[in-house]
C-alpha positions as CSV (number, residue, x, y, z in Angstrom):
1,M,-0.2,-0.6,-16.7
2,V,0.9,0.8,-13.4
3,Y,1.0,-1.0,-10.0
4,V,-0.4,1.0,-7.1
5,P,0.7,-0.5,-3.8
6,I,-1.2,1.0,-0.8
7,L,1.4,0.8,2.0
8,K,1.2,1.6,5.7
9,G,3.6,4.6,6.4
10,R,5.9,2.7,8.7
11,A,9.6,2.2,8.6
12,G,9.6,-1.2,7.0
13,E,7.5,0.0,4.0
14,F,9.9,2.9,3.5
15,Y,12.9,0.7,3.6
16,A,11.3,-1.4,0.8
17,L,10.8,1.7,-1.4
18,E,14.4,2.8,-0.7
19,H,15.8,-0.4,-2.1
20,A,13.3,-0.8,-5.0
21,S,15.1,-1.5,-8.2
22,A,14.9,0.9,-11.1
23,S,12.5,-1.3,-13.0
24,V,10.2,-1.5,-10.0
25,Q,10.4,2.2,-9.4
26,E,9.3,2.8,-13.1
27,R,6.2,0.7,-12.7
28,I,4.7,1.7,-9.4
29,R,2.7,4.7,-8.1
30,P,2.8,4.1,-4.3
31,V,0.1,5.4,-2.0
32,M,1.4,5.8,1.6
33,E,-1.2,5.8,4.4
34,I,-0.2,7.5,7.6
35,V,-1.0,5.2,10.5
36,P,-2.6,7.1,13.5
37,A,-0.6,7.6,16.7
38,E,-1.2,9.6,19.9
39,R,1.3,12.4,19.2
40,V,0.2,13.6,15.7
41,R,2.9,16.3,15.4
42,D,5.7,13.8,16.1
43,L,4.1,11.2,13.8
44,L,4.0,13.6,10.9
45,E,7.5,14.8,11.5
46,T,8.8,11.2,11.5
47,F,6.7,10.4,8.3
48,C,8.3,13.4,6.5
49,E,11.8,12.4,7.6
50,H,11.2,8.9,6.3
51,V,10.1,10.4,3.0
52,M,13.2,12.5,2.7
53,H,15.6,9.7,3.6
54,Y,14.1,6.7,2.0
55,V,11.9,7.6,-0.9
56,P,13.8,7.7,-4.2
57,N,14.3,11.2,-5.5
58,N,12.4,10.7,-8.7
59,M,9.3,9.1,-7.0
60,V,6.1,11.1,-6.4
61,L,4.5,9.7,-3.3
62,T,0.7,9.7,-3.0
63,V,0.0,10.6,0.6
64,D,-3.2,9.6,2.5
65,C,-4.0,11.3,5.8
66,G,-7.5,10.0,5.8
67,A,-7.1,8.0,9.0
68,L,-6.0,11.0,11.0
69,P,-8.4,13.5,12.7
70,H,-8.6,16.7,10.7
71,A,-7.5,19.1,13.4
72,R,-4.8,21.7,14.0
73,V,-1.4,20.0,14.3
74,L,0.4,22.9,15.9
75,E,-1.0,25.0,18.7
76,G,-2.1,28.4,17.4
77,D,-1.4,27.4,13.8
78,V,-3.9,26.9,11.0
79,G,-4.1,23.6,9.1
80,G,-4.5,19.9,9.6
81,P,-2.3,16.9,8.7
82,V,-2.6,17.5,4.9
83,A,-1.4,21.1,5.2
84,R,1.4,20.2,7.5
85,V,2.7,17.2,5.4
86,S,2.5,19.3,2.3
87,E,4.4,22.2,3.8
88,S,7.1,19.9,5.4
89,L,7.7,17.9,2.2
90,R,7.8,21.0,0.1
91,Y,10.5,22.4,2.5
92,R,12.4,19.1,1.9
93,D,12.0,19.4,-1.9
94,R,9.9,16.2,-2.0
95,L,6.8,15.9,-4.2
96,M,3.5,14.6,-3.0
97,C,0.1,13.9,-4.5
98,P,-2.6,14.3,-1.8
99,V,-5.6,11.9,-1.3
100,F,-9.1,13.2,-0.8
101,R,-12.6,11.6,-0.5
102,C,-16.0,12.5,-1.7
103,L,-17.3,13.2,1.8
104,D,-14.4,15.3,3.0
105,E,-15.2,18.6,4.6
106,A,-14.7,21.9,2.9
107,E,-11.7,22.8,5.0
108,L,-9.9,19.6,4.2
109,L,-10.6,19.9,0.5
110,S,-9.2,23.4,0.6
111,E,-5.9,22.0,2.1
112,V,-5.9,19.3,-0.7
113,A,-6.3,22.1,-3.3
114,D,-3.4,24.0,-1.8
115,A,-1.2,21.0,-1.6
116,A,-2.0,20.1,-5.2
117,A,-1.2,23.6,-6.3
118,D,2.1,23.7,-4.3
119,H,3.4,20.4,-5.5
120,G,2.0,20.4,-9.1
121,Q,1.2,16.7,-9.0
122,G,-2.6,16.7,-9.0
123,A,-4.5,14.7,-6.5
124,C,-6.0,11.2,-5.9
125,L,-9.7,10.7,-5.3
126,R,-10.3,7.5,-3.2
127,V,-13.7,6.0,-3.5
128,V,-14.6,3.1,-1.2
129,T,-16.8,0.2,-2.5
130,S,-16.1,-2.3,0.3
131,A,-19.0,-4.4,1.5
132,D,-19.3,-2.7,4.9
133,T,-18.4,0.9,4.1
134,A,-19.5,1.4,0.5
135,E,-19.9,5.1,-0.4
136,V,-22.7,6.6,-2.4
137,I,-21.3,7.8,-5.7
138,P,-21.8,11.5,-6.1
139,D,-24.1,12.7,-9.0
140,E,-22.8,15.0,-11.7
141,R,-23.5,18.2,-9.9
142,Q,-21.9,17.0,-6.7
143,M,-18.8,15.8,-8.6
144,R,-18.4,19.1,-10.3
145,E,-18.6,20.8,-6.9
146,L,-15.9,18.4,-5.7
147,F,-13.6,19.3,-8.6
148,A,-14.2,23.0,-7.9
149,S,-13.3,22.5,-4.2
150,V,-9.9,20.9,-5.0
151,R,-9.4,23.3,-7.9
152,L,-8.6,20.5,-10.3
153,E,-9.9,19.0,-13.5
154,P,-10.6,15.2,-13.6
155,E,-7.6,14.9,-16.0
156,E,-5.4,16.0,-13.1
157,I,-6.9,13.4,-10.7
158,D,-6.1,9.7,-10.2
159,L,-9.2,7.7,-9.4
160,L,-8.6,5.0,-6.8
161,V,-11.5,2.6,-6.3
162,D,-10.9,0.8,-3.0
163,A,-12.8,-2.4,-2.7
164,G,-11.4,-3.1,0.8
165,P,-10.8,-6.6,2.3
166,V,-11.5,-9.6,0.0
167,L,-10.6,-12.6,2.1
168,T,-12.8,-15.3,0.5
169,S,-14.1,-16.2,-3.0
170,R,-17.6,-15.5,-1.8
171,T,-16.7,-12.0,-0.8
172,R,-14.9,-11.6,-4.1
173,E,-18.0,-12.4,-6.0
174,R,-20.1,-9.9,-4.1
175,L,-17.5,-7.1,-4.4
176,R,-17.2,-7.6,-8.2
177,V,-20.8,-6.4,-8.8
178,G,-20.4,-3.2,-6.7
179,V,-17.0,-2.4,-8.2
180,V,-18.3,-2.7,-11.8
181,E,-21.3,-0.5,-10.9
182,A,-19.0,2.1,-9.3
183,L,-16.7,2.1,-12.3
184,E,-19.6,2.5,-14.7
185,S,-20.9,5.5,-12.8
186,L,-17.5,7.2,-12.4
187,S,-16.1,6.5,-15.9
188,R,-18.0,9.4,-17.4
189,W,-15.1,11.6,-16.2
190,P,-11.7,11.6,-18.0
191,W,-9.5,10.7,-15.1
192,R,-5.8,10.8,-15.3
193,S,-5.7,7.2,-14.3
194,I,-8.1,4.6,-12.8
195,C,-7.0,2.0,-10.3
196,L,-8.9,-0.9,-8.6
197,A,-7.4,-1.9,-5.3
198,S,-8.3,-4.4,-2.6
199,G,-6.5,-6.4,0.0
200,A,-6.6,-10.1,0.8
201,F,-4.0,-10.5,3.5
202,P,-5.4,-11.5,7.0
203,A,-5.5,-9.0,9.8
204,N,-2.9,-10.9,11.8
205,L,-1.0,-14.2,12.0
206,T,-2.9,-15.5,15.0
207,G,-3.9,-19.1,14.4
208,F,-1.4,-19.8,11.7
209,P,0.5,-23.1,12.1
210,R,4.0,-22.8,13.4
211,D,7.2,-24.0,11.8
212,T,5.7,-24.5,8.3
213,A,4.4,-22.5,5.4
214,T,0.7,-21.8,5.1
215,R,-1.0,-20.8,1.8
216,V,-3.1,-17.7,1.6
217,V,-4.9,-17.1,-1.7
218,R,-4.4,-13.6,-3.2
219,E,-8.1,-13.0,-3.7
220,D,-7.3,-9.3,-4.3
221,A,-5.5,-10.3,-7.6
222,R,-8.4,-12.5,-8.5
223,L,-10.9,-9.8,-7.9
224,W,-9.0,-7.5,-10.2
225,L,-8.9,-10.1,-12.9
226,D,-12.7,-10.8,-12.5
227,V,-13.5,-7.1,-12.9
228,V,-11.1,-6.6,-15.9
229,E,-12.9,-9.5,-17.6
230,K,-16.2,-7.7,-17.3
231,W,-15.0,-4.1,-17.7
232,R,-15.1,-2.4,-21.1
233,G,-14.0,1.0,-20.0
234,P,-10.5,2.5,-19.7
235,Q,-7.6,0.4,-18.6
236,L,-7.5,-0.3,-14.9
237,D,-4.3,-0.2,-13.0
238,F,-3.8,-2.8,-10.3
239,G,-3.7,-1.9,-6.7
240,D,-3.3,-3.9,-3.4
241,F,-2.2,-3.4,0.2
242,G,1.1,-5.2,-0.2
243,V,1.5,-7.8,2.5
244,T,-0.8,-6.2,5.0
245,N,-4.6,-6.1,5.7
246,P,-6.5,-3.1,4.3
247,R,-7.7,-2.0,7.8
248,M,-5.5,0.2,9.9
249,P,-3.5,-2.0,12.4
250,P,-4.2,-1.9,16.1
251,K,-1.4,-0.8,18.4
252,T,1.2,-3.6,18.5
253,R,1.9,-5.5,21.6
254,G,4.8,-7.7,22.4
255,T,7.3,-9.2,20.0
256,P,6.0,-11.2,17.1
257,H,7.1,-14.7,16.2
258,P,9.6,-14.9,13.4
259,N,7.6,-14.7,10.2
260,M,7.8,-14.1,6.5
261,R,4.8,-13.2,4.2
262,Y,6.2,-14.5,0.9
263,T,4.5,-13.7,-2.4
264,T,4.2,-16.3,-5.1
265,D,2.3,-16.2,-8.4
266,G,-1.2,-16.6,-7.1
267,D,-0.9,-16.7,-3.3
268,W,1.3,-16.0,-0.3
269,Q,3.2,-18.6,1.5
270,V,3.2,-17.5,5.1
271,F,6.0,-18.8,7.3
272,V,5.5,-18.5,11.1
273,Y,8.1,-20.1,13.4
274,R,8.1,-20.6,17.1
275,K,10.6,-18.9,19.4
276,K,12.4,-21.9,20.6
277,R,16.1,-21.3,20.1
278,K,18.5,-19.1,22.0
279,G,18.3,-15.5,20.9
280,S,16.0,-14.2,18.2
281,N,18.4,-14.7,15.4
282,D,18.5,-18.5,15.1
283,D,14.7,-18.9,14.7
284,F,14.6,-16.5,11.8
285,F,17.8,-18.0,10.3
286,V,16.2,-21.4,10.3
287,L,13.0,-19.9,8.7
288,S,15.1,-18.3,6.0
289,E,17.0,-21.5,5.3
290,D,13.8,-23.4,5.0
291,L,12.4,-20.7,2.6
292,V,15.4,-20.6,0.4
293,N,15.3,-24.5,0.1
294,S,11.6,-24.6,-0.5
295,P,9.7,-24.8,-3.9
296,Y,8.6,-21.2,-3.3
297,W,12.1,-19.8,-3.7
298,P,12.1,-18.1,-7.2
299,A,14.5,-19.2,-10.0
300,S,16.0,-15.7,-9.9
301,G,16.8,-16.3,-6.2
302,A,18.5,-13.4,-4.4
303,A,18.5,-11.3,-7.6
304,T,14.7,-11.0,-7.3
305,S,14.8,-8.1,-4.9
306,W,16.7,-6.6,-2.0
307,G,14.4,-8.5,0.3
308,D,15.4,-11.8,-1.3
309,K,19.1,-10.9,-1.0
310,S,18.6,-10.2,2.7
311,L,16.7,-13.5,3.2
312,Q,19.5,-15.5,1.5
313,D,22.1,-13.8,3.7
314,C,20.1,-14.9,6.7
315,A,19.8,-18.4,5.4
316,Q,23.5,-18.6,4.9
317,R,24.2,-16.8,8.2
318,R,26.1,-14.0,6.6
319,R,24.3,-11.5,8.8
320,E,25.1,-10.9,12.4
321,K,21.4,-10.2,13.2
322,A,18.2,-11.4,11.6
323,G,16.4,-8.1,12.4
324,G,12.9,-7.9,13.8
325,A,9.4,-7.2,12.7
326,T,10.4,-4.0,10.8
327,E,13.0,-5.7,8.8
328,W,10.9,-8.8,8.1
329,R,8.1,-6.5,6.8
330,A,10.6,-4.6,4.7
331,W,12.0,-7.7,3.1
332,A,8.5,-9.2,2.4
333,T,7.3,-5.9,0.9
334,S,10.4,-5.6,-1.3
335,H,9.9,-9.1,-2.6
336,H,6.1,-8.4,-3.2
337,L,6.8,-5.2,-5.2
338,A,9.2,-7.1,-7.4
339,V,6.9,-10.1,-8.0
340,V,3.9,-8.0,-8.8
341,T,5.6,-5.6,-11.1
342,T,7.4,-8.4,-13.0
343,R,4.1,-10.3,-13.5
344,L,2.3,-7.2,-14.7
345,A,5.0,-6.4,-17.2
346,R,5.4,-9.9,-18.5
347,E,1.9,-11.3,-18.4
348,G,-0.5,-8.4,-17.8
349,T,-1.7,-10.1,-14.6
350,P,-0.8,-9.5,-11.0
């Protein structure tokens, strides 16, 4: 079983991949979503630079440009974001697997086909079954036309069923029915792999109590378990959105309060602390010390992940700086990847 983390393509998530242990790297198939920005050309260049510098050499990155407008990236040039990312990563000797969707236009599907041919890693079909944006599953004729458009057989395609946000048990129960129906409809095809992904982390930390840990249930993991219990088809890989909400984030404003989204067996313990000490470091150092001394700190301690080592260094004040939002997201993601892969390997559950 493989873990498929769907990560936002920002620096913190790339840092987490850079420092992933060999055992984590062997068990993940990461999907990286490119987060929209005003200057698309600069955005794609930064994304590709991050891939080159931070993604391990042996890791194939599944790249999703679906949140970006499909338009020319360079003036006078042909090709949208998929074509530009494919060309740039190939120039940098980095492999990618492009994401496409059932309703993508012919021009975009042609770019996916070219990218798949250039990189030789197939492609990923992302089908959304979330409560508010559920897609109509194509019939057999439409699916064959889709395969022809990307010039791939289903054996060369990873199927990613995206159930979207699942923030409550009631939502989880509703989503389970739609997910199972979608899987039953799509399982006629011999996909290279099938993954069910959803996300349970809140959209932001507004309203969370300060100076303490707050429990957030990992309803995404519970949804996967619910579906697996009912599903009689091929094995499902587990996917989630790491320590972020499935929706694309709004443009950030201001400096966040020190925080840590810390994954445990069945939930997150979310630490949010007030800014009340001199400088930004002391507040996060205190947070880290409280985390390391809490019941949520794992028995493996700093050896759990690069992120845990960094948190312990902050707790023991062995770092000059505690970093900021990018570092905190990187450490939380690093820990999350380690926890989920370990649980899947040992127990078969996320």
